[in-house]
C-alpha positions as CSV (number, residue, x, y, z in Angstrom):
1,M,-33.5,15.1,10.5
2,T,-30.7,13.4,12.5
3,I,-27.9,14.4,10.2
4,L,-28.4,18.0,10.7
5,L,-28.6,18.2,14.4
6,F,-24.8,18.6,14.8
7,F,-24.9,22.2,13.8
8,A,-28.3,23.3,14.9
9,G,-28.5,25.0,18.3
10,C,-31.0,25.1,21.1
11,Q,-29.6,28.2,22.9
12,N,-28.9,31.8,21.9
13,L,-25.1,31.9,22.0
14,D,-24.5,35.6,22.1
15,L,-21.2,35.1,23.8
16,N,-18.3,33.3,22.3
17,P,-15.7,32.2,24.9
18,L,-12.2,32.9,23.6
19,S,-11.1,29.5,24.8
20,E,-13.7,27.7,22.6
21,G,-14.2,27.5,18.8
22,S,-17.4,28.5,17.1
23,T,-18.4,29.9,13.7
24,E,-18.2,33.4,15.2
25,N,-14.6,33.2,16.4
26,W,-13.2,30.3,14.4
27,Y,-11.9,30.2,10.8
28,S,-10.1,33.4,11.3
29,N,-6.5,32.3,10.6
30,E,-4.5,29.7,8.7
31,I,-4.2,27.3,11.6
32,E,-7.9,27.2,12.3
33,L,-8.8,26.8,8.6
34,R,-6.2,24.2,8.0
35,M,-7.4,22.2,11.0
36,S,-11.0,22.3,9.8
37,L,-10.0,21.2,6.3
38,D,-7.7,18.5,7.6
39,D,-10.7,16.9,9.3
40,L,-12.2,16.2,5.8
41,Y,-9.3,13.9,5.0
42,R,-10.3,11.5,7.8
43,G,-11.3,8.0,6.8
44,A,-14.5,8.1,8.8
45,L,-15.9,10.7,6.4
46,W,-15.0,8.5,3.4
47,Y,-17.0,5.7,5.0
48,W,-18.1,3.8,1.9
49,E,-14.4,3.6,0.8
50,C,-12.6,3.3,4.1
51,M,-14.9,1.6,6.7
52,R,-12.9,-1.6,6.2
53,L,-10.5,-3.2,3.8
54,F,-12.1,-3.8,0.4
55,H,-15.5,-2.8,1.7
56,T,-17.5,-2.7,-1.6
57,D,-15.5,-5.5,-3.2
58,R,-17.2,-7.9,-0.7
59,Y,-20.4,-7.2,-2.6
60,T,-19.1,-8.1,-6.0
61,D,-18.3,-11.1,-8.2
62,D,-14.6,-10.5,-7.6
63,W,-14.9,-11.8,-4.0
64,S,-15.1,-15.3,-2.5
65,Q,-15.4,-15.8,1.2
66,R,-16.2,-19.5,1.7
67,E,-20.0,-19.7,2.4
68,Y,-20.4,-16.2,3.9
69,V,-23.0,-14.1,2.2
70,Y,-22.9,-10.4,2.8
71,D,-26.1,-8.5,3.3
72,W,-26.0,-6.6,0.0
73,I,-25.4,-10.0,-1.8
74,A,-28.2,-11.6,0.2
75,G,-30.6,-8.7,-0.8
76,T,-31.3,-7.8,2.9
77,Y,-30.3,-4.2,2.9
78,N,-33.0,-2.0,4.5
79,G,-33.4,1.3,6.2
80,E,-32.0,-0.1,9.5
81,T,-28.8,-1.5,7.9
82,S,-25.9,0.0,9.9
83,Y,-23.7,0.7,6.9
84,V,-26.5,2.6,5.3
85,E,-27.2,4.7,8.4
86,T,-23.5,5.5,9.0
87,M,-22.8,6.4,5.4
88,W,-25.7,8.8,5.3
89,L,-24.8,10.3,8.7
90,N,-21.1,10.7,8.1
91,T,-21.5,12.1,4.6
92,Y,-23.9,14.8,5.8
93,K,-21.6,15.6,8.7
94,A,-18.9,16.3,6.1
95,I,-21.2,18.4,4.0
96,A,-22.2,20.5,7.0
97,R,-18.6,21.1,7.8
98,T,-17.7,22.2,4.2
99,N,-20.7,24.5,4.2
100,T,-19.6,26.1,7.4
101,I,-16.1,26.6,6.1
102,L,-17.3,28.2,2.9
103,L,-19.6,30.5,4.8
104,S,-17.0,31.5,7.3
105,L,-14.0,32.2,5.0
106,E,-14.6,35.9,5.2
107,H,-13.4,35.8,8.9
108,A,-9.9,35.1,7.7
109,K,-9.7,37.9,5.1
110,G,-6.7,40.1,5.9
111,N,-5.2,37.5,8.3
112,I,-3.9,35.2,5.6
113,S,-2.8,35.7,2.0
114,D,-5.4,35.8,-0.8
115,D,-3.7,32.9,-2.5
116,L,-3.9,30.7,0.6
117,L,-7.5,31.7,1.2
118,E,-8.3,30.8,-2.4
119,Q,-6.7,27.4,-2.0
120,F,-8.7,26.7,1.2
121,E,-11.9,27.7,-0.6
122,G,-11.0,25.4,-3.5
123,E,-10.5,22.5,-1.1
124,A,-13.9,23.1,0.6
125,H,-15.7,23.2,-2.8
126,F,-13.9,20.0,-3.8
127,F,-15.0,18.1,-0.7
128,R,-18.6,19.3,-0.9
129,A,-18.8,18.2,-4.5
130,V,-17.3,14.7,-3.7
131,F,-19.6,14.1,-0.7
132,Y,-22.7,15.1,-2.6
133,S,-21.6,12.9,-5.5
134,Y,-21.6,9.9,-3.2
135,L,-25.1,10.8,-2.0
136,V,-26.7,11.1,-5.4
137,F,-25.0,7.9,-6.7
138,L,-26.0,5.8,-3.6
139,W,-29.5,7.3,-3.0
140,G,-30.6,9.3,-6.0
141,D,-32.6,12.3,-4.9
142,V,-31.4,13.5,-1.5
143,P,-31.7,16.6,0.7
144,F,-29.5,19.4,-0.7
145,Y,-28.4,22.6,1.1
146,T,-25.4,24.9,1.0
147,D,-26.3,27.2,3.9
148,Y,-26.8,26.9,7.6
149,L,-30.0,25.2,8.6
150,S,-32.1,25.9,11.6
151,L,-33.5,23.0,13.7
152,E,-36.9,23.7,12.3
153,D,-35.8,23.6,8.7
154,A,-33.8,20.5,9.4
155,Y,-37.0,18.6,10.2
156,K,-38.7,19.9,7.1
157,I,-36.2,19.6,4.3
158,G,-37.2,17.4,1.4
159,R,-35.3,15.7,-1.4
160,T,-33.9,17.5,-4.4
161,D,-33.8,16.0,-7.9
162,K,-30.4,14.4,-8.3
163,N,-30.0,16.2,-11.7
164,I,-30.3,19.6,-10.0
165,I,-27.7,18.5,-7.4
166,L,-25.4,17.2,-10.1
167,K,-25.3,20.6,-11.7
168,A,-24.3,22.1,-8.3
169,I,-21.7,19.4,-7.9
170,Y,-20.1,20.3,-11.2
171,E,-20.1,23.9,-10.3
172,D,-18.3,23.1,-7.0
173,F,-15.7,21.0,-8.9
174,D,-15.2,23.8,-11.4
175,K,-14.6,26.3,-8.6
176,A,-12.1,23.8,-7.1
177,I,-10.3,23.4,-10.4
178,E,-10.1,27.2,-10.7
179,K,-8.8,27.8,-7.2
180,L,-6.6,24.8,-6.4
181,P,-2.9,24.6,-7.3
182,K,-1.5,22.0,-9.7
183,T,1.0,20.9,-7.1
184,Y,2.4,21.9,-3.7
185,S,6.0,22.9,-3.5
186,S,6.2,21.3,0.0
187,G,5.1,17.9,-1.3
188,L,2.0,18.0,0.8
189,L,-0.6,15.4,0.0
190,R,-3.6,17.7,-0.4
191,V,-6.2,17.9,-3.1
192,T,-5.1,19.7,-6.2
193,E,-6.5,20.9,-9.5
194,G,-5.9,17.4,-10.9
195,T,-7.8,15.8,-8.0
196,A,-10.8,17.9,-8.8
197,Y,-10.7,17.1,-12.5
198,A,-10.4,13.4,-11.7
199,F,-13.3,13.3,-9.2
200,K,-15.4,15.3,-11.6
201,A,-14.7,12.7,-14.2
202,R,-15.7,9.9,-11.8
203,T,-18.9,11.6,-10.8
204,A,-19.8,12.1,-14.5
205,T,-19.1,8.4,-15.3
206,W,-21.3,7.4,-12.3
207,M,-24.1,9.4,-13.8
208,L,-23.4,8.2,-17.3
209,D,-22.6,11.8,-18.4
210,Y,-19.9,10.8,-20.7
211,A,-19.4,14.2,-22.4
212,T,-18.5,15.8,-19.1
213,A,-16.5,12.7,-18.1
214,A,-14.3,12.9,-21.2
215,T,-13.6,16.6,-20.8
216,A,-12.8,16.3,-17.1
217,A,-10.6,13.3,-17.5
218,K,-8.7,15.0,-20.4
219,G,-8.3,18.1,-18.2
220,C,-6.5,15.9,-15.6
221,I,-4.4,14.1,-18.2
222,D,-3.4,17.4,-19.9
223,L,-2.0,18.8,-16.7
224,G,1.0,16.5,-17.2
225,V,1.3,16.1,-13.4
226,Y,0.5,12.4,-13.1
227,S,2.1,9.2,-14.6
228,L,1.7,5.5,-14.1
229,H,3.9,3.9,-11.5
230,P,6.5,1.8,-13.3
231,D,5.9,-1.4,-11.2
232,F,2.2,-2.4,-10.9
233,G,2.7,-4.8,-8.0
234,E,4.9,-2.4,-6.0
235,L,2.2,0.3,-6.2
236,F,-0.1,-1.5,-3.7
237,L,2.5,-2.3,-1.1
238,T,2.4,-0.4,2.3
239,K,5.8,1.2,1.6
240,T,4.5,3.0,-1.5
241,R,3.0,6.0,0.3
242,K,3.9,8.4,-2.5
243,S,3.8,7.9,-6.3
244,D,3.0,10.1,-9.3
245,E,0.1,7.8,-10.0
246,L,-1.7,8.3,-6.7
247,I,-4.1,11.2,-7.0
248,F,-6.0,10.8,-3.7
249,T,-5.4,8.4,-0.8
250,I,-6.5,8.1,2.8
251,P,-3.7,7.0,5.0
252,R,-4.0,4.6,7.9
253,S,-1.8,5.0,11.0
254,K,-1.7,3.4,14.4
255,D,0.4,6.2,15.7
256,L,-2.3,8.8,14.7
257,L,-5.1,6.6,16.2
258,D,-6.4,5.8,12.7
259,N,-6.0,2.2,13.5
260,S,-4.4,-0.3,11.2
261,E,-6.8,-3.0,10.0
262,S,-6.8,-6.8,10.3
263,C,-5.9,-8.6,7.1
264,N,-5.9,-12.0,8.7
265,S,-8.7,-13.3,6.4
266,M,-6.7,-12.4,3.3
267,Y,-3.5,-14.1,4.7
268,T,-2.7,-17.7,3.8
269,R,-3.3,-20.4,6.3
270,N,0.2,-21.7,6.0
271,A,1.4,-18.2,7.1
272,G,-0.9,-18.1,10.0
273,G,-4.0,-16.5,8.5
274,T,-7.4,-17.8,7.8
275,A,-7.6,-17.5,3.9
276,T,-11.3,-16.8,4.4
277,A,-11.6,-14.1,1.8
278,Q,-9.9,-14.5,-1.5
279,P,-10.3,-13.6,-5.2
280,S,-13.2,-15.4,-6.9
281,L,-12.8,-17.7,-9.9
282,E,-14.8,-15.2,-11.9
283,L,-12.2,-12.5,-11.3
284,F,-9.4,-15.0,-12.1
285,C,-11.1,-16.0,-15.4
286,A,-11.8,-12.4,-16.4
287,F,-8.1,-11.7,-17.1
288,P,-7.3,-12.1,-20.8
289,C,-4.4,-14.0,-22.3
290,T,-1.2,-12.4,-23.5
291,D,-2.7,-12.1,-27.0
292,G,-5.3,-9.8,-25.5
293,K,-8.1,-12.3,-26.1
294,P,-10.5,-13.6,-23.4
295,I,-9.9,-17.1,-22.3
296,D,-12.9,-18.5,-24.3
297,E,-11.3,-17.2,-27.6
298,S,-7.5,-17.5,-27.0
299,P,-5.7,-20.6,-28.1
300,L,-3.1,-19.8,-25.4
301,F,-5.4,-20.6,-22.5
302,S,-4.7,-23.8,-20.6
303,L,-7.4,-25.5,-18.4
304,N,-4.6,-27.4,-16.6
305,E,-2.2,-24.5,-16.3
306,P,-4.5,-21.5,-16.0
307,F,-1.9,-19.0,-15.1
308,K,0.1,-19.7,-18.2
309,N,0.1,-17.0,-20.9
310,R,-2.2,-14.7,-18.9
311,D,-2.2,-10.9,-18.6
312,P,0.6,-10.1,-16.0
313,R,-2.0,-8.5,-13.7
314,C,-3.5,-12.0,-13.2
315,A,-0.4,-13.1,-11.3
316,Y,-0.1,-9.7,-9.6
317,T,-3.6,-10.1,-8.2
318,C,-3.7,-13.8,-7.5
319,V,-0.7,-15.8,-6.4
320,E,0.5,-18.0,-9.2
321,F,0.5,-21.7,-8.4
322,G,4.0,-23.0,-7.6
323,T,5.5,-19.7,-6.6
324,A,6.7,-18.3,-3.3
325,H,4.3,-16.3,-1.1
326,L,4.7,-15.3,2.5
327,G,7.4,-17.9,3.2
328,F,5.8,-20.9,1.5
329,I,5.2,-22.2,-2.0
330,Y,1.6,-21.6,-2.8
331,N,-0.2,-24.5,-4.5
332,P,-3.8,-25.6,-3.8
333,G,-3.4,-28.8,-5.8
334,V,-0.9,-30.6,-3.5
335,A,-1.1,-32.0,0.0
336,T,2.4,-30.7,1.1
337,V,4.4,-27.6,0.2
338,L,7.8,-26.3,0.9
339,N,8.4,-24.0,3.9
340,L,11.0,-21.7,2.6
341,S,12.4,-20.8,6.0
342,T,13.1,-24.4,7.0
343,N,13.5,-25.8,3.5
344,R,11.2,-28.7,4.5
345,N,7.9,-29.9,3.1
346,V,4.9,-29.3,5.5
347,T,1.2,-30.1,5.4
348,N,-0.4,-27.7,3.0
349,K,-3.1,-25.9,4.9
350,D,-3.9,-23.9,1.8
351,S,-5.3,-26.9,-0.1
352,Q,-8.6,-28.7,0.2
353,L,-6.6,-31.8,0.1
354,S,-5.3,-31.1,3.6
355,D,-7.6,-28.5,5.1
356,Q,-11.3,-28.1,4.7
357,Y,-11.0,-24.4,5.5
358,A,-8.5,-23.6,2.7
359,A,-9.7,-20.9,0.2
360,Y,-12.7,-22.4,-1.6
361,S,-11.8,-20.7,-4.9
362,G,-8.2,-22.0,-4.7
363,M,-7.1,-18.5,-5.2
364,C,-4.9,-16.4,-2.9
365,L,-4.7,-12.6,-2.9
366,K,-1.4,-11.2,-3.9
367,K,-2.3,-7.6,-4.7
368,G,-1.2,-5.4,-1.8
369,V,-0.2,-8.3,0.4
370,D,3.4,-8.2,1.6
371,E,5.7,-9.4,4.4
372,E,4.9,-6.3,6.3
373,W,1.7,-7.9,7.4
374,T,3.4,-10.9,8.9
375,D,4.0,-9.8,12.5
376,D,0.5,-8.9,13.6
377,K,-1.7,-9.7,10.5
378,A,-2.6,-6.1,10.3
379,T,-1.9,-3.4,7.7
380,E,-1.5,0.4,7.6
381,K,-1.9,0.4,3.8
382,S,-3.4,3.6,2.6
383,S,-6.8,3.5,0.9
384,I,-6.4,4.4,-2.7
385,I,-9.5,6.4,-3.6
386,M,-8.2,7.7,-7.0
387,R,-5.2,6.9,-9.2
388,Y,-4.1,7.9,-12.6
389,A,-4.8,4.6,-14.3
390,D,-8.5,5.0,-13.4
391,V,-8.5,8.5,-15.0
392,L,-7.0,7.1,-18.2
393,L,-9.6,4.3,-18.3
394,M,-12.5,6.7,-17.6
395,Y,-11.3,8.9,-20.5
396,A,-11.2,5.8,-22.8
397,E,-14.6,4.7,-21.7
398,A,-16.2,8.1,-22.1
399,K,-14.8,8.5,-25.6
400,M,-16.0,5.0,-26.5
401,E,-19.5,5.6,-25.2
402,L,-19.6,8.9,-27.2
403,N,-18.5,6.8,-30.2
404,E,-15.6,9.2,-30.5
405,I,-13.0,6.4,-30.7
406,D,-9.7,7.9,-31.7
407,D,-6.0,7.6,-31.1
408,S,-6.2,9.4,-27.8
409,A,-8.8,6.9,-26.4
410,L,-6.8,3.9,-27.6
411,D,-3.6,5.4,-26.2
412,A,-5.2,5.8,-22.8
413,I,-6.0,2.1,-22.6
414,N,-2.7,1.1,-24.0
415,Q,-0.8,3.2,-21.5
416,V,-2.4,1.2,-18.7
417,R,-2.0,-2.2,-20.5
418,A,1.7,-1.5,-21.5
419,R,2.6,-0.7,-17.9
420,A,1.3,-4.1,-16.8
421,Y,3.7,-5.7,-19.3
422,K,6.5,-3.3,-18.2
423,C,7.1,-1.8,-21.6
424,K,6.5,1.4,-23.4
425,V,3.2,2.1,-25.3
426,S,5.1,2.3,-28.5
427,E,6.6,-1.2,-28.0
428,T,3.5,-3.0,-29.5
429,T,5.4,-6.3,-30.0
430,K,5.8,-6.6,-26.3
431,Y,2.1,-6.4,-25.3
432,P,-1.3,-6.8,-26.9
433,A,-2.0,-3.2,-27.9
434,V,-5.7,-2.3,-28.3
435,T,-6.6,-1.3,-31.9
436,E,-10.3,-2.1,-31.8
437,T,-12.6,0.7,-33.1
438,N,-15.9,-1.1,-33.1
439,Q,-17.9,0.4,-30.2
440,A,-19.5,-2.8,-28.9
441,K,-16.2,-4.7,-29.0
442,L,-14.3,-1.9,-27.5
443,R,-16.8,-1.7,-24.7
444,K,-16.1,-5.3,-23.7
445,I,-12.4,-4.6,-23.8
446,I,-12.6,-1.5,-21.6
447,R,-14.9,-3.1,-19.1
448,T,-12.5,-6.1,-18.8
449,E,-9.5,-3.7,-18.6
450,R,-11.1,-1.8,-15.7
451,R,-11.8,-5.1,-13.8
452,C,-8.3,-6.4,-14.3
453,E,-6.5,-3.1,-13.5
454,L,-8.7,-2.0,-10.6
455,A,-9.5,-5.4,-8.9
456,W,-9.9,-5.3,-5.1
457,E,-9.7,-1.5,-5.0
458,N,-13.4,-0.7,-4.3
459,R,-14.1,0.1,-7.9
460,R,-15.9,-3.0,-9.2
461,W,-19.1,-2.5,-7.2
462,F,-19.5,1.0,-8.5
463,D,-19.1,-0.3,-12.1
464,V,-21.6,-3.1,-11.5
465,I,-24.1,-0.5,-10.3
466,R,-23.6,2.1,-13.1
467,W,-23.4,-0.5,-15.9
468,R,-26.6,-2.1,-14.6
469,L,-25.2,-5.6,-14.2
470,I,-27.2,-6.7,-11.1
471,E,-29.6,-8.7,-13.3
472,T,-26.8,-10.6,-14.9
473,V,-23.6,-11.1,-13.0
474,M,-25.1,-10.8,-9.6
475,Q,-27.6,-13.6,-10.3
476,R,-25.0,-16.2,-11.0
477,P,-23.8,-18.8,-8.4
478,L,-20.5,-18.6,-6.7
479,Y,-18.2,-21.5,-7.5
480,G,-15.2,-23.1,-5.8
481,L,-13.0,-26.1,-6.0
482,P,-14.5,-29.4,-4.8
483,A,-13.8,-30.6,-1.3
484,K,-11.0,-33.2,-0.6
485,A,-12.5,-36.3,-2.3
486,G,-13.7,-34.4,-5.3
487,L,-10.4,-32.6,-5.8
488,Q,-8.5,-35.8,-5.5
489,A,-10.7,-37.3,-8.2
490,N,-10.2,-34.3,-10.5
491,I,-6.5,-34.5,-10.1
492,A,-6.4,-38.2,-10.8
493,S,-8.6,-37.8,-14.0
494,G,-6.7,-34.8,-15.4
495,D,-9.6,-32.4,-14.6
496,Y,-7.5,-30.1,-12.5
497,F,-7.4,-27.1,-12.4
498,F,-10.5,-26.9,-14.7
499,P,-12.2,-30.0,-16.1
500,K,-10.9,-30.9,-19.5
501,G,-12.9,-30.2,-22.5
502,I,-15.0,-27.3,-21.1
503,T,-15.2,-23.7,-22.4
504,I,-15.8,-21.0,-19.9
505,D,-17.9,-18.4,-21.7
506,I,-17.0,-14.7,-21.4
507,D,-20.0,-12.5,-22.0
508,D,-20.3,-9.1,-23.7
509,N,-19.4,-7.4,-20.4
510,G,-16.2,-9.4,-20.0
511,C,-17.7,-11.5,-17.3
512,P,-17.2,-15.3,-17.0
513,D,-20.3,-17.5,-17.1
514,F,-19.6,-20.8,-15.3
515,T,-22.7,-22.6,-16.4
516,P,-20.6,-25.3,-18.1
517,L,-19.0,-26.1,-14.7
518,T,-22.4,-27.0,-13.3
519,A,-22.9,-29.8,-15.8
520,T,-19.5,-31.4,-15.0
521,N,-20.2,-31.9,-11.3
522,K,-16.5,-31.3,-10.8
523,F,-16.8,-27.9,-9.1
524,R,-18.6,-26.9,-6.0
525,Q,-21.5,-24.5,-6.2
526,I,-21.0,-22.5,-3.0
527,F,-24.2,-20.4,-3.0
528,E,-26.7,-18.8,-5.3
529,R,-26.6,-15.0,-5.8
530,S,-29.9,-13.3,-6.2
531,V,-29.4,-9.6,-5.7
532,P,-32.6,-7.6,-6.1
533,A,-32.6,-4.8,-8.6
534,R,-33.9,-2.4,-5.9
535,Q,-30.3,-2.3,-4.6
536,Y,-29.2,-0.1,-7.4
537,L,-30.0,2.5,-4.8
538,L,-29.7,2.3,-1.1
539,P,-32.7,2.8,1.2
540,I,-33.2,6.1,3.0
541,P,-32.4,5.4,6.7
542,S,-35.6,4.6,8.6
543,K,-34.7,7.0,11.4
544,E,-34.6,9.9,8.9
545,L,-38.0,9.0,7.5
546,A,-39.5,8.7,11.0
547,I,-38.6,12.3,11.9
548,N,-39.1,14.0,8.6
549,E,-42.2,13.2,6.5
550,N,-40.8,15.3,3.6
551,L,-38.1,12.7,2.9
552,K,-40.8,10.2,1.8
553,P,-41.4,8.2,-0.3
554,Q,-38.7,5.6,0.4
555,N,-36.6,4.5,-2.5
556,P,-38.5,1.9,-4.7
557,G,-38.6,-1.6,-3.5
558,Y,-37.8,-1.0,0.2
């Protein structure tokens, strides 16, 4: 099995040169253990989250990239897909390293303090739990081991039932919770007790184990360590490296050779980018109005002024029409716009009226985009893997699914929502506080809240998978504004931004259904989505199946 060859040997290494590390002479002091654990914080080992900006968002109904169809959307994932192979390989590399650390800690006994040794053990248990959680979510039953493997065993190991692995994952998380500190006096950004609680809650929600999720999320909340960042928009800027809301992030750094990443496709054309990839109309329409109601129920929604009276996170995520962004006024409905640096109107490259390559959705990403990107269209923005708002929403969801809807569940949602409106939870006249106790209705509210709060943070795809939404939202077409002539006609007839008289239906999962747009012929259908249900799981890499018969059968449908 390819993944295991990195720690299997073909020689009898009786001698351990003092100049080289091995499991026989390494892990014997603080420096060596810390170096080994530090490696587990590298973005490459968090591949599904960190391989590129917004990796999994590209596979969701939150994303619009002109006519480009990603392989997962196209239903062409198979055992040779490079992302599949690399995720499998890198995750098992990480697991092999955590196993080695845990099996070698005894080498350091007497050389470092018991407290530090316990902390290091807690970190290793945490990482092993997290990496196995990705494997069981993405593949289901997978090879499971916690010891060294010989080369012979590596070629024979079979797949273990995911429920058995899940039990071991929980045990690792519990050991991490027991051994990790709440905080570090030095301010180090390392995993803590709260990190372990949060990821245990996420793993449990992935597996629809809501009782465990509720308990773990509450454990994180009750620590009193985390709080929501006061400014939602500021949280996602490159400068916000530290915040009491950030539970676990992976930094990017050119100086440390963890290269910054091109964001040219999310940058406006007026500012020198391509505006290739932008928020979808579906995401835009998912944001409720300021009365807390979806746009198909709220009297506050305006087809002509669609940003008016919307949840503040709508304009935090998508640039509001007629507002300044990256040195220009952004407005896809006019042929010229103001260049703020010259105070002159220029041809609007971010409108279909002037440029056929302007964002098809008419939307422009604002969340996380700042002037820092301007010089080289690249960003060193940290990848946010876990933040406190997610924990609060996981707790609320778990309580709702258990039908244990109480004040604590509603307070968790309302903390997140009130922050968006920049007010206190108790100031219920300043934001639409959630009071719903009907389970089905609250489910729709929570799923909408997650989408609005966590948009373009690599969370939507995981929610689509675990909520089993492939058969619904991932079968709907992607829509965009019409090309130049059509847009001109819409503006002239008063059918801009949306055609007058239509109602955009919001379904029970909080997802917009644009079927009414089809009948109007006033919007462009960019492409059909038809994601096969087999892609709830990834395929086992073909190379692994070829060298290990015990990994068969392949996941269904591949």
